[in-house]
C-alpha positions in Angstrom: -37.1 2.6 16.0 -37.5 1.1 12.6 -36.2 3.0 9.6 -38.0 2.2 6.4 -36.4 4.4 3.8 -32.8 4.7 2.5 -32.6 8.4 3.4 -33.5 7.6 7.1 -31.2 4.6 7.2 -28.3 6.6 5.8 -28.9 9.5 8.3 -28.8 7.0 11.1 -25.9 5.1 9.8 -23.7 8.2 9.6 -24.1 8.5 13.4 -22.9 5.0 13.8 -20.3 4.4 11.1 -17.6 6.6 9.5 -19.3 8.1 6.5 -22.3 5.9 7.1 -20.8 2.9 5.3 -18.5 0.0 5.8 -16.6 0.4 2.5 -15.9 4.0 1.2 -17.2 3.7 -2.4 -20.7 2.7 -1.2 -21.2 6.3 0.1 -21.9 7.6 -3.4 -19.5 10.6 -2.8 -18.1 10.6 -6.4 -21.5 10.3 -8.1 -23.6 12.5 -5.8 -26.7 11.9 -3.7 -27.2 9.3 -1.0 -26.9 5.6 -1.3 -29.9 3.3 -1.4 -30.2 0.4 1.1 -30.9 -3.0 -0.3 -33.7 -5.2 1.2 -32.9 -8.3 -0.9 -31.3 -9.5 -4.1 -32.5 -12.1 -6.6 -31.0 -13.1 -9.9 -29.9 -9.9 -11.8 -31.8 -7.5 -9.6 -31.7 -5.7 -6.3 -34.7 -4.6 -4.4 -34.3 -1.5 -2.2 -35.9 -0.9 1.2 -38.1 1.6 -0.7 -39.5 -1.2 -3.0 -37.6 -0.2 -6.1 -36.2 -2.9 -8.4 -32.8 -2.3 -10.0 -31.0 -4.3 -12.7 -27.6 -4.8 -11.0 -24.2 -4.4 -12.7 -22.2 -4.4 -9.5 -22.8 -8.0 -8.6 -21.7 -7.5 -5.0 -18.4 -6.2 -6.6 -17.7 -9.4 -8.5 -18.7 -12.6 -6.7 -22.3 -12.9 -8.1 -21.3 -14.4 -11.5 -24.5 -16.6 -11.2 -26.6 -13.7 -10.0 -28.0 -13.2 -6.5 -29.6 -15.8 -4.2 -29.0 -18.7 -6.5 -30.9 -21.8 -5.4 -28.0 -24.2 -5.7 -25.8 -21.9 -3.5 -28.6 -21.5 -1.0 -29.1 -25.3 -0.8 -25.4 -25.8 -0.2 -25.4 -23.2 2.5 -28.5 -24.7 4.1 -27.0 -28.2 4.2 -23.7 -26.8 5.7 -25.5 -24.7 8.2 -27.2 -27.8 9.7 -23.7 -29.0 10.7 -22.5 -25.7 12.3 -21.2 -22.3 11.4 -17.5 -22.7 12.3 -15.4 -25.5 13.7 -11.8 -24.2 14.3 -10.5 -27.5 13.0 -9.9 -28.8 9.5 -13.1 -29.7 7.6 -13.9 -31.7 4.5 -15.1 -28.6 2.6 -11.6 -27.2 2.6 -10.2 -30.2 0.9 -12.8 -30.2 -1.8 -12.3 -26.4 -2.4 -8.6 -26.9 -2.7 -9.1 -29.7 -5.2 -11.5 -27.6 -7.3 -9.1 -24.6 -7.4 -6.2 -26.8 -8.3 -8.2 -28.4 -11.1 -9.3 -25.0 -12.6 -6.3 -22.6 -12.1 -3.3 -23.6 -14.2 -0.6 -22.3 -11.8 -1.9 -23.7 -8.5 -0.5 -26.9 -7.0 -1.2 -26.0 -3.3 -3.8 -23.6 -1.7 -4.1 -21.7 1.5 -7.6 -20.4 2.3 -8.0 -17.0 3.9 -10.8 -14.6 4.6 -10.5 -11.8 2.0 -8.7 -10.7 -1.1 -6.7 -8.3 1.0 -5.5 -11.2 3.2 -4.6 -13.1 0.1 -2.4 -10.4 -1.5 -0.8 -9.6 1.9 0.1 -13.3 2.3 1.5 -13.5 -1.3 3.8 -10.5 -0.6 5.0 -11.9 2.7 5.6 -15.3 1.1 7.5 -13.8 -1.8 9.8 -12.0 0.6 10.1 -15.1 2.8 11.2 -17.5 0.1 13.5 -15.1 -1.8 15.1 -13.4 1.1 14.5 -10.0 -0.7 12.5 -7.0 0.5 11.4 -5.0 -2.6 8.0 -5.5 -4.2 7.0 -4.1 -7.6 3.4 -3.0 -8.2 1.7 -0.9 -10.8 0.1 2.5 -10.5 -3.6 2.2 -10.3 -3.7 -1.5 -9.5 -5.6 -2.1 -6.3 -4.6 -5.1 -4.2 -6.7 -4.4 -1.1 -5.8 -2.2 1.9 -2.4 -3.8 2.6 0.1 -1.2 3.9 2.8 -1.9 1.4 0.4 -2.1 -1.5 -1.8 0.9 -0.9 0.5 3.1 -2.9 -0.9 4.7 -6.0 -3.9 2.3 -5.8 -7.0 2.5 -7.8 -10.6 1.7 -6.8 -11.9 3.7 -3.8 -8.5 5.3 -3.2 -8.6 6.8 -6.7 -12.3 7.7 -6.4 -11.6 9.7 -3.3 -8.6 11.5 -4.8 -6.1 10.0 -2.3 -4.1 7.3 -4.1 -2.0 6.9 -0.9 -3.5 6.4 2.5 -2.7 8.2 5.7 -1.4 5.8 8.4 1.2 4.1 6.2 4.8 4.7 7.4 7.2 6.0 4.8 9.4 3.0 5.5 6.7 0.6 4.3 6.2 2.6 1.1 9.9 2.7 0.4 9.9 -1.1 0.0 7.4 -0.8 -2.8 8.5 0.2 -6.3 5.6 1.6 -8.4 5.7 1.4 -12.2 3.4 2.5 -14.9 1.3 -0.3 -16.3 1.9 -1.3 -20.0 5.3 0.3 -20.0 7.9 -2.3 -21.0 10.8 0.0 -21.0 10.2 1.1 -17.4 9.9 -2.5 -16.4 13.2 -3.5 -18.0 15.1 -0.5 -16.6 13.8 -1.2 -13.0 14.8 -4.8 -13.0 18.1 -4.1 -14.6 18.9 -1.6 -11.8 17.4 -3.4 -8.9 16.5 -6.9 -9.9 18.5 -8.5 -7.1 16.5 -6.6 -4.5 13.0 -7.5 -5.9 11.2 -10.3 -4.1 8.2 -10.2 -6.3 6.0 -8.3 -8.8 2.3 -8.2 -8.1 -0.2 -7.2 -10.8 -3.9 -7.3 -11.7 -3.4 -8.9 -15.1 -6.5 -7.0 -16.2 -6.5 -3.9 -14.0 -10.1 -3.3 -13.1 -9.9 -0.7 -10.3 -8.9 2.4 -12.3 -11.2 1.8 -15.2 -10.9 -1.6 -16.9 -7.4 -1.5 -18.6 -6.3 -4.3 -20.8 -2.6 -5.2 -21.3 -1.0 -4.3 -24.6 0.1 -7.2 -26.7 3.0 -9.2 -25.1 3.0 -7.2 -21.8 2.0 -10.1 -19.5 4.5 -12.4 -21.2 7.1 -9.7 -20.6 6.3 -9.7 -16.9 6.8 -13.4 -16.8 10.1 -13.3 -18.7 11.6 -10.5 -16.6 10.7 -12.1 -13.3 12.1 -15.4 -14.4 15.4 -13.8 -15.5 15.8 -12.0 -12.2 14.6 -14.7 -9.8 11.6 -12.7 -8.6 8.1 -14.2 -8.1 5.3 -13.2 -10.5 2.1 -12.7 -8.5 -1.2 -12.5 -10.3 -4.0 -10.8 -8.3 -6.9 -12.6 -9.8 -9.3 -11.8 -6.9 -11.5 -10.1 -9.5 -10.7 -11.9 -12.7 -10.3 -15.5 -11.3 -13.1 -17.8 -12.6 -14.8 -14.7 -14.2 -13.0 -14.1 -17.5 -12.3 -17.9 -17.9 -12.5 -20.9 -15.5 -8.8 -20.5 -14.8 -8.8 -16.7 -14.9 -6.5 -14.5 -17.0 -3.7 -17.0 -16.7 -5.7 -19.5 -18.6 -7.0 -17.0 -21.1 -3.6 -15.6 -21.8 -1.5 -18.7 -21.3 0.8 -17.0 -18.7 1.7 -19.0 -15.5 2.5 -16.9 -12.4 4.3 -18.2 -9.4 1.6 -17.2 -7.0 -2.1 -16.3 -7.4 -4.4 -14.4 -5.1 -8.1 -15.4 -5.4 -11.4 -14.4 -3.8 -14.9 -13.2 -4.6 -16.4 -16.0 -6.7 -14.9 -18.8 -4.6 -17.0 -17.7 -1.6 -20.4 -17.7 -3.4 -21.1 -14.3 -1.8 -19.5 -15.0 1.6 -16.2 -13.5 2.8 -13.3 -15.5 1.4 -9.9 -15.4 -0.1 -7.2 -17.8 -1.1 -3.6 -17.9 -2.4 -2.1 -20.7 -4.4 0.9 -21.5 -6.4 3.8 -23.8 -6.9 4.2 -26.4 -4.2 7.8 -25.6 -3.4 6.8 -21.9 -2.8 3.6 -22.6 -0.9 5.5 -25.0 1.5 7.3 -21.9 2.8 4.1 -21.2 4.7 3.7 -22.4 8.3 3.5 -25.0 9.6 5.7 -26.4 6.8 8.0 -23.4 6.5 9.1 -20.1 8.3 6.5 -17.7 6.8 3.7 -17.3 9.3 0.1 -16.9 8.3 -3.1 -17.8 10.2 -6.8 -17.1 10.5 -9.5 -18.0 12.9 -12.2 -18.3 10.2 -10.0 -19.4 7.3 -11.7 -22.3 5.5 -15.0 -21.5 7.1 -17.4 -24.3 6.3 -20.2 -22.0 5.1 -18.0 -20.0 2.8 -16.4 -23.2 1.5 -19.8 -24.8 0.8 -21.1 -21.7 -1.0 -17.9 -21.4 -3.0 -17.9 -25.1 -4.0 -21.4 -24.7 -5.3 -20.4 -21.6 -7.2 -17.5 -23.4 -8.9 -19.7 -26.4 -9.6 -22.2 -24.2 -11.4 -19.5 -22.7 -13.6 -18.4 -26.2 -14.6 -22.0 -27.4 -15.2 -23.3 -24.3 -17.0 -20.2 -22.9 -18.6 -21.7 -19.4 -19.0 -18.5 -17.7 -20.5 -19.5 -17.6 -24.2 -22.9 -16.2 -23.5 -21.6 -13.6 -21.0 -19.1 -12.5 -23.6 -21.8 -12.2 -26.2 -23.9 -10.0 -23.9 -20.8 -7.9 -23.1 -20.0 -7.4 -26.8 -23.6 -6.5 -27.6 -23.7 -3.9 -24.8 -20.3 -2.5 -25.9 -21.3 -2.2 -29.5 -24.6 -0.4 -28.7 -23.0 2.1 -26.3 -20.2 2.9 -28.7 -22.6 3.5 -31.6 -24.8 5.7 -29.5 -21.8 7.7 -28.2 -20.4 8.1 -31.7 -23.8 9.5 -33.0 -23.7 12.1 -30.2 -20.0 12.9 -30.7 -19.2 11.7 -27.2 -15.7 10.5 -26.4 -16.7 7.2 -24.9 -14.5 4.1 -24.6 -16.0 0.7 -23.5 -13.3 -1.8 -22.7 -14.8 -5.2 -22.3 -13.6 -8.8 -21.7 -16.2 -11.5 -21.1 -18.6 -10.4 -18.3 -16.5 -7.3 -17.4 -16.8 -3.9 -18.9 -16.4 -0.2 -18.1 -17.5 3.1 -19.5 -14.7 5.7 -19.9 -15.3 9.2 -21.0 -11.9 10.3 -22.5 -10.7 11.6 -25.8 -7.4 9.7 -25.4 -7.0 5.9 -25.0 -6.7 4.9 -21.4 -3.9 2.3 -21.0 -2.4 3.4 -17.6 -3.1 5.1 -14.3 -1.9 8.6 -15.4 -4.4 8.6 -18.3 -7.2 7.3 -16.0 -6.7 10.4 -13.8 -7.7 12.6 -16.8 -11.0 11.0 -17.6 -14.3 12.9 -17.4 -15.7 11.5 -14.2 -18.5 14.0 -14.1 -20.0 12.6 -17.3 -20.0 9.2 -15.8 -21.7 10.6 -12.6 -24.4 12.1 -14.8 -24.9 8.8 -16.6 -24.9 6.9 -13.2 -27.7 9.1 -11.9 -29.8 8.8 -15.0 -29.4 5.0 -15.0 -30.3 4.7 -11.3 -33.4 6.8 -11.8 -34.5 4.5 -14.5 -33.9 1.1 -12.8 -30.2 0.3 -13.7 -27.5 0.2 -11.0 -24.0 0.8 -12.2 -20.9 1.0 -9.9 -21.0 4.3 -8.0 -17.5 5.4 -9.3 -16.2 6.2 -12.8 -13.2 4.0 -12.0 -14.9 0.7 -11.2 -15.7 -2.2 -13.5 -19.2 -3.4 -14.2 -20.1 -7.1 -14.0 -22.6 -9.1 -16.0 -24.0 -12.3 -14.5 -25.5 -15.5 -15.9 -28.8 -14.3 -14.4 -28.9 -11.2 -16.8 -31.5 -12.0 -19.5 -31.6 -10.6 -23.0 -34.5 -8.5 -21.9 -32.5 -7.1 -19.0 -29.7 -6.3 -21.4 -32.0 -4.5 -23.9 -33.6 -2.4 -21.1 -30.1 -1.5 -19.9 -29.0 -0.5 -23.4 -32.1 1.6 -23.8 -31.6 3.4 -20.5 -27.9 4.0 -21.1 -28.4 5.2 -24.7 -31.0 7.6 -23.4 -28.6 8.7 -20.7 -25.9 9.4 -23.2 -28.2 11.8 -25.0 -28.8 13.7 -21.8 -25.1 14.3 -20.8 
């Protein structure tokens, strides 16, 4: 039986998959209603199975910096597909990808390809423990690093959306090895390392946390993380799965001039296919098998299709250098929304950096997880529904970050501004 509408597909999918989805936030639980199903995606738009066209600000949750279905990425995939879908041996694409990452990301001397951002952060944590001989890991409340057992403690993203920052199924012993600190709190950072620095293998952070609203670090905070880790012999791990290649060619570390010991990457380097990577100093990366004692492996790691798509994606960034234009679009959107909210007396914050932005309904500034818990998520849900009804697709969660792409035109942006300004009047 063929299902031709989103409602019918969702009804059927709930019989086949938990919640009807393969990733929780897609279920629209926090914004109300049922999710639409996408038939195809082109440029800055999605087309639903019901024939509706939506201007997309989810961008497949980050990878689509060039927009959807880009001809250069399609051509690269087509050429690679003629040679096979998977080899189980080393392939030339892996070497070229590693070269491109090393050229673009300041901290990376060697790279290991994996299949997801979650795998990348998991491997970074294991590597930090393996090369330091220590067990404790520091993370920050609200930072989401994938569904790794030791890192799914006070996470943001879907975990925050669903009101369960911690997940069932994680043994207490795992959680005890993770120290959770408030983001942007230098005093807590210093006190923790002073008391337990000799036990801490590494500190992992989203340098621009983007899974519990978009939170930017206060002046000097990222430098403080680097200095504290250096003093105590702990590894600084940047989770740039989301920000890598998006806020700058070399990610936040290039933009801020901070060099971590290890970096987790993903999203953009797969061109829309499943991918992840970790990279860092050669002497640290050489602790990975087969060179060293830290084991990590993957059947599809370095998959030729994902590598070909990712290489094309990075090549486009170098060729087109869209960063200045994306920042201009982001600033225009931010300014328009703030002016509209101010005229209505709405407590709206719009943090924005380059092609990333979010809309936060809060009287108080949001600089950490505890403050994010107090935002007015219902106002965002109301705005989300208005936007969707008028052809604009925002992330279906008040805590997620929106993404602009190089495919968004000035006309797309103006329509988006008009729709969102009208929506602000209605809430």
